[in-house]
C-alpha positions as CSV (number, residue, x, y, z in Angstrom):
1,X,-24.4,-31.8,24.9
2,X,-23.2,-28.6,24.2
3,X,-20.9,-28.7,20.8
4,X,-17.9,-27.3,22.5
5,X,-17.7,-29.8,25.1
6,X,-18.7,-32.5,22.2
7,X,-15.8,-31.8,20.1
8,X,-13.5,-32.1,23.5
9,X,-14.9,-35.0,24.3
10,X,-14.1,-36.2,20.7
11,X,-10.3,-34.7,21.1
12,X,-9.3,-36.4,24.2
13,X,-11.5,-40.0,23.1
14,X,-8.9,-39.5,19.5
15,X,-5.8,-38.4,21.2
16,X,-6.3,-41.5,23.8
17,X,-7.6,-44.6,21.6
18,X,-4.5,-43.2,18.6
19,X,-2.0,-42.8,21.7
20,X,-3.0,-46.6,23.1
21,X,-3.0,-47.8,19.5
22,X,0.4,-46.7,18.9
23,X,1.5,-48.5,22.5
24,X,0.0,-51.7,21.2
25,X,1.1,-51.5,17.7
26,X,4.8,-51.0,19.1
27,X,4.3,-53.5,21.4
28,X,3.2,-55.7,18.6
29,X,6.0,-54.9,16.5
30,X,8.6,-55.6,19.6
31,X,6.7,-59.0,20.3
32,X,7.0,-59.5,16.2
33,X,10.9,-58.9,16.8
34,X,11.1,-61.5,19.7
35,X,9.4,-63.8,17.7
36,X,12.1,-63.6,14.6
37,X,14.6,-63.6,16.9
38,X,13.3,-66.6,18.9
39,X,13.5,-68.0,15.0
40,X,16.9,-66.9,14.1
41,X,18.2,-68.5,17.6
42,X,16.5,-71.6,17.2
43,X,18.1,-72.2,13.6
44,X,21.7,-71.1,15.6
45,X,20.9,-73.5,17.5
46,X,20.2,-76.3,15.3
47,X,23.0,-75.1,13.7
48,X,25.4,-75.6,16.4
49,X,23.7,-79.4,17.2
50,X,24.4,-80.0,13.5
51,X,27.7,-79.0,13.7
52,X,28.8,-81.0,16.6
53,X,27.0,-84.4,15.1
54,X,29.2,-83.1,11.6
55,X,31.8,-82.6,13.4
56,X,31.7,-86.5,14.7
57,X,31.3,-87.5,11.3
58,X,34.0,-85.6,9.8
59,X,36.8,-86.4,12.3
60,X,35.4,-90.1,11.5
61,X,35.6,-89.7,7.7
62,X,39.1,-88.3,8.4
63,X,40.6,-91.0,10.7
64,X,39.1,-94.2,8.1
65,X,40.7,-92.0,5.1
66,X,44.0,-92.0,7.1
67,X,44.0,-95.7,8.7
68,X,43.2,-97.2,4.8
69,X,45.3,-94.4,3.0
70,X,47.5,-93.4,5.4
71,X,47.9,-90.3,3.6
72,X,49.1,-87.9,6.3
73,X,46.7,-84.8,5.2
74,X,43.7,-86.9,7.1
75,X,45.7,-86.9,9.8
76,X,46.4,-82.9,9.1
77,X,42.9,-82.4,8.6
78,X,41.5,-84.6,11.9
79,X,43.4,-82.8,14.0
80,X,42.6,-79.3,12.5
81,X,38.6,-80.1,12.9
82,X,39.6,-81.3,16.3
83,X,41.4,-78.2,17.6
84,X,38.6,-76.1,15.8
85,X,35.8,-77.9,17.7
86,X,37.8,-77.6,21.3
87,X,38.5,-73.7,20.4
88,X,42.3,-74.2,20.0
89,X,42.5,-73.1,15.9
90,X,40.9,-70.5,14.5
91,X,37.2,-70.5,13.4
92,X,36.5,-70.3,10.0
93,X,34.0,-67.4,9.0
94,X,30.3,-68.0,8.3
95,X,30.8,-68.4,4.4
96,X,32.9,-71.7,5.2
97,X,30.6,-73.8,8.2
98,X,33.3,-76.9,9.3
99,X,30.3,-79.6,8.1
100,X,31.0,-78.8,4.8
101,X,34.6,-80.2,4.9
102,X,35.1,-83.2,3.0
103,X,37.6,-85.6,1.4
104,X,37.6,-83.6,-2.1
105,X,38.8,-80.2,-0.2
106,X,40.9,-81.1,2.6
107,X,42.6,-77.7,3.0
108,X,41.4,-74.8,5.8
109,X,39.9,-72.1,4.0
110,X,42.1,-68.8,4.0
111,X,39.7,-66.8,5.7
112,X,39.6,-67.3,9.5
113,X,37.6,-65.9,12.4
114,X,38.0,-65.9,16.0
115,X,38.8,-69.2,18.3
116,X,36.0,-70.7,20.7
117,X,35.3,-73.6,21.4
118,X,31.9,-75.5,19.7
119,X,30.8,-75.9,23.6
120,X,31.2,-71.9,24.5
121,X,29.2,-70.6,21.1
122,X,26.4,-72.9,22.5
123,X,26.8,-71.4,26.0
124,X,26.6,-68.2,24.7
125,X,23.7,-69.3,22.4
126,X,21.8,-69.9,25.7
127,X,20.9,-73.3,25.8
128,X,19.6,-74.3,29.3
129,X,21.8,-76.5,32.0
130,X,19.8,-79.9,30.6
131,X,20.7,-79.2,27.1
132,X,24.2,-78.0,27.7
133,X,24.7,-81.7,29.9
134,X,23.4,-83.8,27.3
135,X,25.9,-82.0,24.4
136,X,28.7,-82.1,27.6
137,X,28.2,-85.8,27.3
138,X,28.1,-86.4,23.5
139,X,31.2,-84.7,23.7
140,X,32.2,-86.8,26.5
141,X,31.4,-89.6,23.8
142,X,33.4,-88.1,21.5
143,X,36.3,-88.1,23.1
144,X,36.3,-91.3,23.6
145,X,35.5,-92.6,20.0
146,X,39.0,-89.5,19.7
147,X,41.2,-92.0,22.0
148,X,40.0,-95.0,19.5
149,X,41.1,-92.7,16.8
150,X,44.0,-91.7,18.2
151,X,45.6,-95.6,19.2
152,X,44.3,-96.0,15.3
153,X,46.9,-93.4,14.2
154,X,49.4,-94.5,16.6
155,X,49.3,-98.0,15.3
156,X,49.7,-96.7,11.4
157,X,52.8,-95.6,13.1
158,X,54.0,-98.3,15.3
159,X,53.3,-96.8,18.0
160,X,51.2,-98.3,20.8
161,X,50.0,-97.6,24.4
162,X,52.4,-97.5,27.5
163,X,49.7,-98.3,29.9
164,X,49.3,-94.7,31.4
165,X,47.4,-93.7,28.0
166,X,50.3,-92.7,25.8
167,X,51.6,-94.5,22.9
168,X,55.2,-94.3,23.5
169,X,56.3,-97.8,22.7
170,X,57.1,-98.5,19.2
171,X,56.5,-101.8,17.2
172,X,56.0,-102.9,14.2
173,X,53.1,-101.1,12.6
174,X,49.6,-102.6,12.0
175,X,47.3,-101.2,9.4
176,X,44.9,-104.6,10.3
177,X,44.4,-103.2,13.9
178,X,43.9,-99.5,13.0
179,X,40.9,-100.6,10.5
180,X,39.6,-103.1,12.8
181,X,39.8,-100.3,15.8
182,X,37.8,-97.7,13.5
183,X,35.6,-100.4,11.6
184,X,34.8,-102.7,14.7
185,X,32.1,-102.8,16.6
186,X,33.2,-101.0,19.6
187,X,33.6,-98.2,17.4
188,X,30.1,-98.3,15.9
189,X,29.4,-98.6,19.7
190,X,30.7,-95.6,20.5
191,X,29.8,-93.9,17.9
192,X,25.8,-94.4,18.5
193,X,26.7,-93.3,22.3
194,X,27.8,-89.8,21.0
195,X,24.5,-89.8,19.0
196,X,21.9,-90.8,21.4
197,X,22.4,-87.6,23.6
198,X,22.7,-85.1,20.9
199,X,19.1,-86.5,19.7
200,X,18.0,-85.9,23.3
201,X,19.5,-82.8,22.5
202,X,17.5,-82.1,19.2
203,X,14.3,-83.0,21.0
204,X,14.9,-80.6,24.0
205,X,15.7,-77.6,22.0
206,X,13.0,-78.4,19.9
207,X,10.4,-78.5,22.2
208,X,12.1,-75.5,24.3
209,X,11.7,-73.5,20.8
210,X,8.8,-74.6,19.9
211,X,7.0,-73.4,23.6
212,X,8.9,-70.2,23.2
213,X,7.6,-69.6,20.1
214,X,4.1,-70.3,20.7
215,X,4.2,-68.3,24.0
216,X,5.2,-65.1,21.6
217,X,3.2,-66.0,18.7
218,X,0.2,-65.7,21.2
219,X,1.3,-63.2,23.1
220,X,1.4,-61.5,19.6
221,X,-2.2,-62.8,18.7
222,X,-3.6,-60.9,21.8
223,X,-2.0,-57.8,21.1
224,X,-3.3,-58.1,17.4
225,X,-6.8,-58.8,19.0
226,X,-6.6,-55.5,21.6
227,X,-5.6,-53.6,18.1
228,X,-8.7,-54.6,16.7
229,X,-10.9,-54.0,19.7
230,X,-9.4,-51.1,19.8
231,X,-10.1,-50.0,16.3
232,X,-13.7,-51.4,16.3
233,X,-14.3,-49.2,19.4
234,X,-12.8,-46.3,17.7
235,X,-15.2,-47.0,14.7
236,X,-18.3,-47.6,17.1
237,X,-17.1,-43.9,18.3
238,X,-16.8,-42.5,15.2
239,X,-20.4,-44.0,14.3
240,X,-22.1,-42.6,17.4
241,X,-19.9,-39.3,16.8
242,X,-21.7,-39.2,13.1
243,X,-25.2,-40.3,14.3
244,X,-24.9,-37.2,17.0
245,X,-23.4,-34.5,14.3
246,X,-26.3,-35.5,11.8
247,X,-28.9,-35.3,14.2
248,X,-27.8,-32.4,16.5
249,X,-25.8,-30.2,14.1
250,X,-26.2,-31.3,10.6
251,X,-30.0,-31.1,10.7
252,X,-30.3,-28.0,12.9
253,X,-28.2,-26.3,10.6
254,X,-29.6,-27.3,7.3
255,X,-32.8,-26.2,8.5
256,X,-31.4,-23.0,10.1
257,X,-29.6,-22.9,5.7
258,X,-33.3,-23.2,5.0
259,X,-35.0,-20.8,7.1
260,X,-32.3,-18.0,5.7
261,X,-32.5,-18.7,2.6
262,X,-36.2,-18.0,3.2
263,X,-35.3,-14.6,4.6
264,X,-33.1,-13.6,1.6
265,X,-36.3,-14.4,-0.5
266,X,-38.2,-11.6,1.3
267,X,-40.2,-13.8,3.9
268,X,-39.3,-11.9,6.9
269,X,-41.9,-13.7,8.9
270,X,-40.1,-16.7,8.9
271,X,-38.4,-18.0,12.3
272,X,-36.2,-20.8,13.4
273,X,-37.7,-23.4,16.3
274,X,-34.4,-26.0,17.1
275,X,-35.4,-28.2,19.9
276,X,-31.6,-29.1,20.4
277,X,-29.5,-28.2,23.8
278,X,-26.1,-27.1,22.2
279,X,-24.9,-23.6,20.2
280,X,-27.1,-24.4,17.5
281,X,-30.2,-23.8,19.5
282,X,-28.6,-20.7,20.8
283,X,-27.8,-20.0,17.3
284,X,-31.8,-20.6,15.9
285,X,-32.6,-18.0,18.8
286,X,-30.2,-15.4,17.2
287,X,-31.7,-16.2,14.4
288,X,-35.0,-15.3,15.7
289,X,-33.9,-12.3,17.4
290,X,-32.1,-11.1,13.6
291,X,-35.4,-12.1,11.7
292,X,-37.3,-10.0,13.9
293,X,-34.8,-7.1,14.2
294,X,-34.9,-7.2,9.6
295,X,-38.6,-7.2,10.0
296,X,-38.8,-4.6,12.2
297,X,-35.8,-2.6,10.0
298,X,-37.8,-3.5,7.1
299,X,-41.0,-1.9,8.1
300,X,-39.4,1.0,9.0
301,X,-37.5,1.2,5.5
302,X,-40.4,0.6,3.3
303,X,-42.0,4.1,5.5
304,X,-39.0,5.7,5.0
305,X,-39.4,4.6,1.1
306,X,-42.9,5.9,1.0
307,X,-41.0,9.3,2.5
308,X,-38.2,9.6,0.2
309,X,-40.4,9.0,-2.6
310,X,-42.3,11.8,-1.8
311,X,-39.2,13.3,-1.2
312,X,-37.9,12.5,-4.2
313,X,-40.8,14.4,-5.6
314,X,-39.7,17.7,-4.3
315,X,-36.2,17.1,-4.9
316,X,-37.5,17.0,-9.0
317,X,-39.7,20.0,-8.1
318,X,-36.8,22.0,-6.4
319,X,-34.1,21.1,-9.5
320,X,-36.9,21.8,-12.1
321,X,-37.4,24.8,-10.9
322,X,-33.6,25.8,-10.6
323,X,-33.1,24.5,-13.9
324,X,-36.2,26.8,-15.0
325,X,-34.6,30.1,-13.3
326,X,-31.2,29.5,-15.2
327,X,-32.5,30.9,-18.5
328,X,-36.0,32.0,-18.0
329,X,-37.8,35.3,-17.6
330,X,-40.4,35.9,-14.8
331,X,-42.9,34.4,-16.2
332,X,-42.0,31.6,-17.4
333,X,-40.0,30.7,-14.2
334,X,-43.3,31.5,-12.3
335,X,-45.2,28.8,-14.7
336,X,-42.4,26.3,-13.9
337,X,-43.2,27.0,-10.2
338,X,-46.8,26.5,-11.0
339,X,-46.1,23.1,-12.8
340,X,-43.3,21.5,-10.6
341,X,-44.6,22.8,-7.0
342,X,-48.1,21.7,-8.2
343,X,-47.1,18.2,-8.7
344,X,-45.1,17.7,-5.6
345,X,-47.5,17.8,-3.5
346,X,-49.5,15.7,-1.9
347,X,-52.8,16.5,-3.4
348,X,-51.9,17.8,-6.7
349,X,-55.2,17.9,-8.1
350,X,-56.6,20.4,-5.6
351,X,-53.6,22.7,-5.0
352,X,-53.2,26.1,-6.6
353,X,-50.9,28.5,-6.2
354,X,-50.8,32.3,-6.6
355,X,-47.4,34.6,-6.7
356,X,-47.3,38.2,-6.0
357,X,-44.0,40.1,-6.9
358,X,-43.8,43.9,-7.1
359,X,-47.3,44.3,-8.0
360,X,-47.5,41.7,-10.6
361,X,-50.3,38.9,-10.0
362,X,-49.2,35.4,-11.3
363,X,-52.0,32.4,-10.7
364,X,-51.9,28.9,-11.6
365,X,-54.6,27.2,-14.2
366,X,-57.1,25.6,-11.6
367,X,-57.0,28.9,-9.2
368,X,-59.7,29.5,-7.2
369,X,-60.8,32.9,-5.4
370,X,-62.8,30.2,-2.8
371,X,-59.9,28.5,-1.6
372,X,-59.8,28.9,2.2
373,X,-56.7,26.8,3.4
374,X,-53.8,28.9,2.3
375,X,-49.7,29.0,3.1
376,X,-47.5,32.2,2.2
377,X,-44.0,32.5,1.7
378,X,-42.7,35.9,1.6
379,X,-40.0,36.6,-0.9
380,X,-37.4,39.0,-0.1
381,X,-35.0,40.6,-1.9
382,X,-31.9,42.0,-0.5
383,X,-33.4,41.5,3.1
384,X,-36.8,43.7,1.8
385,X,-40.1,42.2,1.3
386,X,-40.8,42.1,-2.6
387,X,-43.7,40.0,-2.7
388,X,-45.0,36.4,-1.6
389,X,-46.4,33.0,-2.6
390,X,-49.3,31.9,-1.9
391,X,-50.4,27.9,-2.0
392,X,-54.4,26.8,-1.5
393,X,-55.4,23.7,-0.6
394,X,-58.9,22.2,-1.0
395,X,-61.0,22.2,2.3
396,X,-61.8,18.4,1.9
397,X,-58.1,17.9,2.0
398,X,-55.5,17.9,4.9
399,X,-53.3,20.7,5.4
400,X,-49.9,20.5,4.0
401,X,-47.3,18.6,5.7
402,X,-44.2,20.0,7.3
403,X,-41.8,19.0,4.7
404,X,-44.1,20.1,1.7
405,X,-44.0,24.0,3.1
406,X,-40.4,23.6,3.4
407,X,-40.3,23.0,0.3
408,X,-42.6,26.0,-0.3
409,X,-40.1,28.5,2.2
410,X,-37.0,26.6,0.0
411,X,-38.7,27.9,-3.9
412,X,-39.4,31.2,-1.6
413,X,-35.8,31.8,-1.0
414,X,-34.8,30.5,-4.3
415,X,-37.2,32.9,-5.9
416,X,-35.5,35.7,-4.0
417,X,-32.1,35.0,-4.8
418,X,-33.2,34.8,-8.6
419,X,-34.6,38.0,-8.2
420,X,-31.3,39.2,-6.7
421,X,-29.1,37.7,-9.4
422,X,-31.4,39.0,-12.0
423,X,-31.4,42.7,-10.6
424,X,-27.4,41.9,-10.2
425,X,-27.2,41.2,-13.6
426,X,-29.1,44.4,-14.6
427,X,-26.4,46.0,-12.5
428,X,-23.8,44.8,-13.9
429,X,-24.8,45.3,-17.5
430,X,-25.2,49.0,-16.0
431,X,-21.5,49.0,-14.5
432,X,-20.2,47.1,-18.1
433,X,-21.8,50.4,-20.1
434,X,-20.0,52.7,-17.6
435,X,-16.9,50.9,-18.0
436,X,-17.0,50.8,-21.6
437,X,-17.7,54.4,-21.8
438,X,-14.9,55.1,-19.3
439,X,-12.7,53.6,-21.6
440,X,-13.4,55.4,-24.4
441,X,-13.3,58.7,-22.9
442,X,-9.7,57.9,-21.3
443,X,-8.8,56.7,-25.1
444,X,-10.1,59.8,-26.0
445,X,-8.5,62.0,-23.4
446,X,-5.0,60.0,-24.1
447,X,-5.7,60.9,-28.0
448,X,-5.8,64.7,-27.1
449,X,-3.3,64.5,-24.7
450,X,-1.2,62.9,-27.8
451,X,-2.5,65.8,-30.0
452,X,-1.3,67.9,-27.4
453,X,1.9,66.8,-27.3
454,X,1.8,67.1,-31.3
455,X,1.0,70.1,-31.2
456,X,3.0,71.4,-28.6
457,X,5.9,69.6,-30.6
458,X,4.6,71.3,-34.1
459,X,4.9,74.4,-32.4
460,X,7.8,74.6,-30.7
461,X,9.5,73.4,-33.8
462,X,8.1,76.1,-35.6
463,X,8.6,78.6,-32.9
464,X,12.0,77.6,-32.9
465,X,12.6,77.2,-36.5
466,X,10.9,80.1,-38.0
467,X,10.7,82.6,-35.5
468,X,14.5,81.8,-34.2
469,X,15.8,82.2,-37.5
470,X,13.8,85.6,-38.1
471,X,15.4,86.7,-34.5
472,X,18.7,85.6,-35.7
473,X,18.5,87.2,-39.4
474,X,17.4,90.3,-37.3
475,X,20.5,90.0,-34.9
476,X,22.3,89.8,-38.0
477,X,20.9,93.0,-39.5
478,X,21.8,95.0,-36.2
479,X,25.4,93.5,-35.9
480,X,25.5,95.1,-39.7
481,X,24.7,98.3,-38.0
482,X,28.5,97.9,-36.4
483,X,29.9,98.5,-39.8
484,X,28.5,101.3,-40.4
485,X,31.0,104.6,-40.4
486,X,28.6,107.1,-40.0
487,X,27.7,106.5,-36.8
488,X,27.5,110.5,-35.7
489,X,24.8,110.2,-33.4
490,X,25.0,108.9,-30.3
491,X,21.2,108.5,-29.9
492,X,21.6,105.7,-32.8
493,X,24.2,104.0,-31.1
494,X,21.8,103.7,-28.1
495,X,18.5,102.2,-30.3
496,X,20.8,99.8,-31.7
497,X,22.0,98.8,-28.3
498,X,18.2,98.7,-27.2
499,X,17.4,96.6,-30.2
500,X,19.9,94.2,-30.0
501,X,18.9,93.7,-26.8
502,X,15.2,93.1,-27.4
503,X,16.5,90.4,-29.9
504,X,18.1,88.5,-27.8
505,X,15.5,88.3,-24.8
506,X,13.3,87.6,-28.1
507,X,15.4,85.0,-28.5
508,X,15.7,83.5,-25.5
509,X,11.9,83.8,-24.8
510,X,11.8,81.5,-28.1
511,X,13.8,79.0,-26.4
512,X,12.3,78.9,-23.4
513,X,8.5,78.3,-24.8
514,X,9.6,75.9,-27.2
515,X,11.6,73.9,-24.6
516,X,8.8,73.9,-22.2
517,X,6.3,72.9,-25.0
518,X,9.0,70.6,-26.0
519,X,12.2,69.5,-24.3
520,X,14.3,68.6,-26.9
521,X,16.3,66.7,-24.3
522,X,13.8,64.0,-24.5
523,X,15.1,63.3,-28.1
524,X,18.2,62.0,-26.3
525,X,16.0,59.5,-23.5
526,X,14.3,59.9,-20.2
527,X,17.5,59.6,-17.9
528,X,18.7,63.2,-20.0
529,X,15.6,64.6,-19.8
530,X,15.3,64.1,-16.3
531,X,18.7,65.6,-15.6
532,X,17.7,68.6,-17.6
533,X,14.4,69.0,-15.9
534,X,16.2,68.7,-12.2
535,X,18.4,71.9,-13.0
536,X,15.4,74.0,-14.4
537,X,13.9,72.8,-11.7
538,X,16.9,74.0,-9.4
539,X,17.6,77.4,-10.9
540,X,14.4,78.3,-10.6
541,X,12.7,77.1,-7.5
542,X,15.7,76.7,-5.2
543,X,15.0,73.7,-3.6
544,X,17.6,70.9,-3.4
545,X,16.9,67.9,-5.8
546,X,18.8,64.8,-5.7
547,X,19.0,62.5,-8.3
548,X,19.4,58.7,-8.0
549,X,19.5,57.2,-11.6
550,X,20.6,53.7,-13.0
551,X,23.9,53.9,-15.2
552,X,22.4,51.8,-17.7
553,X,20.1,52.8,-20.9
554,X,16.1,52.6,-20.6
555,X,15.0,51.7,-23.9
556,X,11.8,53.0,-24.0
557,X,9.4,54.6,-26.5
558,X,8.2,58.1,-27.3
559,X,4.6,57.9,-25.7
560,X,5.9,56.3,-22.5
561,X,9.5,58.8,-22.1
562,X,6.4,61.7,-22.2
563,X,4.6,60.3,-20.0
564,X,7.1,59.8,-17.5
565,X,8.5,62.8,-18.0
566,X,5.1,64.9,-17.6
567,X,4.5,63.0,-14.1
568,X,8.1,64.0,-12.8
569,X,7.4,67.4,-14.2
570,X,4.1,67.5,-12.8
571,X,5.1,66.3,-9.2
572,X,8.0,68.9,-9.3
573,X,5.2,71.5,-10.6
574,X,3.2,70.4,-7.4
575,X,6.5,70.3,-4.9
576,X,7.4,74.3,-5.8
577,X,3.9,75.3,-5.7
578,X,2.3,73.9,-2.4
579,X,4.6,71.4,-0.9
580,X,7.0,74.0,1.0
581,X,9.8,71.7,1.0
582,X,13.2,71.8,1.3
583,X,14.3,68.9,-0.3
584,X,13.2,66.1,-3.2
585,X,14.7,62.9,-4.3
586,X,14.0,61.4,-7.6
587,X,14.9,57.8,-8.3
588,X,14.8,55.6,-11.3
589,X,15.3,51.9,-10.8
590,X,14.6,48.8,-12.4
591,X,13.7,45.4,-11.4
592,X,13.1,42.1,-13.1
593,X,9.1,42.9,-14.0
594,X,9.1,46.6,-13.6
595,X,10.5,50.0,-14.4
596,X,10.5,52.1,-11.1
597,X,10.2,56.2,-10.7
598,X,9.6,57.6,-7.7
599,X,9.6,61.7,-6.3
600,X,9.8,61.8,-2.7
601,X,9.4,65.6,-0.5
602,X,9.9,66.2,3.0
603,X,6.8,69.0,2.2
604,X,3.9,69.7,4.2
605,X,2.3,67.3,2.6
606,X,-1.3,67.1,1.9
607,X,-4.9,64.9,3.3
608,X,-6.1,62.4,0.5
609,X,-10.0,62.7,0.8
610,X,-9.6,66.3,1.1
611,X,-7.9,66.3,-2.1
612,X,-10.2,64.2,-3.8
613,X,-13.1,65.9,-2.9
614,X,-11.5,69.1,-4.3
615,X,-10.7,67.1,-7.8
616,X,-7.1,68.3,-7.9
617,X,-6.9,67.8,-11.8
618,X,-2.8,67.6,-11.8
619,X,-3.5,64.7,-9.6
620,X,-5.8,63.5,-12.0
621,X,-4.1,64.0,-15.0
622,X,-1.1,62.0,-13.5
623,X,-3.2,58.8,-13.0
624,X,-4.8,59.3,-16.2
625,X,-1.4,59.1,-17.9
626,X,-0.1,55.6,-15.9
627,X,-3.6,54.4,-16.7
628,X,-2.5,54.9,-20.6
629,X,0.9,53.1,-20.3
630,X,-0.9,50.5,-18.0
631,X,1.4,51.4,-15.7
632,X,0.2,51.3,-11.6
633,X,1.1,55.3,-9.7
634,X,0.8,55.0,-6.0
635,X,0.7,59.2,-4.8
636,X,0.9,58.7,-1.0
637,X,0.5,61.5,1.0
638,X,0.9,62.2,4.9
639,X,0.6,65.7,6.5
640,X,3.9,67.5,7.8
641,X,5.7,64.3,6.4
642,X,5.7,65.0,2.8
643,X,4.6,63.0,-0.6
644,X,6.1,60.3,-2.6
645,X,4.8,59.6,-6.2
646,X,5.7,56.2,-7.0
647,X,4.8,55.0,-11.1
648,X,5.8,51.1,-11.8
649,X,5.9,50.8,-15.5
650,X,5.7,47.0,-16.8
651,X,8.7,45.6,-18.2
652,X,8.5,43.1,-21.5
653,X,10.2,39.6,-21.4
654,X,12.3,40.4,-24.2
655,X,13.9,43.3,-22.2
656,X,11.4,46.2,-23.6
657,X,8.8,47.7,-21.8
658,X,5.3,46.5,-22.0
């Protein structure tokens, strides 16, 4: 049986058994309640029968007490008991039963219930007709006895029977007569007649209730037996299910677990044979399939492991060779290749290597010229053949595996890249040397330019101060000639006038030379210097020149001011000489990071490549001046569209110029 079907069957049987057990238990509890109810009914019935008997006894007591003592309280109690039994007065509640009334407690209790006759109470309890007939007969006999008691009461009061059952004839009270009535043989006979039906009633009631109880008890016993039988059946089913589970589920699972543990310990040939016909057997079949797959995969993994072990040798070889290429010379790299590549081969004891690079040959220790099995890898440097690597095997060994050939190819490629790297490092060293030399030349040029500016400054100062003073003194002396009275010769006046003109021209020339060498406006700042320069440019070239300057002053040092002034001066000189422009715009602006100076003209422009070939020293000088300031200069020109020279001078964070 399949486990799923077995579990479903057990589940259904369990549910049905539990449902039936609950139903039987509920019925048994109902039967037990019925037994309890029957016992309660029997007790109530006996209480009612006893109440009938006790009421008759109490009536007798009250009547005899009254005729003996003549106390009206007993008469009152007599009629109250009679009215209660007949349903004419309210009955006491259960805490005050009639059977407990006696002479010592003649008054009725204060807590009362409903008014109902004793016979009606018996009918409510479900007495049989036979039992009710006996009770009616007993009550009828009791009523006859009551008539005697009423006759005795009337005799005490002096009233006698008028022949119609009424006591209306007055006579002398006769206590002895009343006592004889209540204590005589007739009264005893009537009393016996009352007890005979009551005794029979008790027997009938006991028989009926006992029969009912026996039937209910028998029914309850049967139900208990059914419940026990169902429990035994359930226990048997559980035992059968446990045996089935142990035999067909637990044992196969334990066996399967042991086989799985065996595979986990490395016994991959283990198989599981299960003879059951359920899911465990299918699981065992799947287990065998899995074990076969695992064994197959383990075999493959072992082969892969062997291959990986070989590949690990190759990786170690490759890694060691690369490490050796980091800081070694060519001879050291070749020796590293010999050691590591031979160790990575399948048969290292018969392997030798030869490397030839740019006419140089390097061979391994066991190099043998008689080897005929050879594999060659050409070494390429920048796409050109630079040499090769030859790997030799002995004739008695199989030749290289494909992976080994790949390793040789990779080593050859890496050797080529290493040679490229070495050549690139050599070029970089040369370029660094050139850059150092270029920087030194540029510093020297900057120094020369600074010395030129100093010389210009000195010459301009000497010309302006010394020669200017001499010319001023000469001009003063000539002016003194005007005061000489002896001015007889017109020729003398002409000479004096010519000398004054020559002195004025010499003074103006001195000023022009001094201004050209070192403009005095540079001392007032770059804005004043550029304004002075543009005024001179308009005056001498006749070209329109527009200025766009900042309103705020710019804080530059002397070198920066001179360099920017000279760049603008050289730009205007080029415009005047070559551009054939009609208008020039000079813009001086500042952003967050740079001071920007721009000179733009609408001239004929020039070809940048052609100017580069001709090596224009004016443009080169502007670039050098900008380089000294660590500024960027951009000279853009398009033929027939003009030229733009832009200088960007970095500004320091604190507001100055860097």
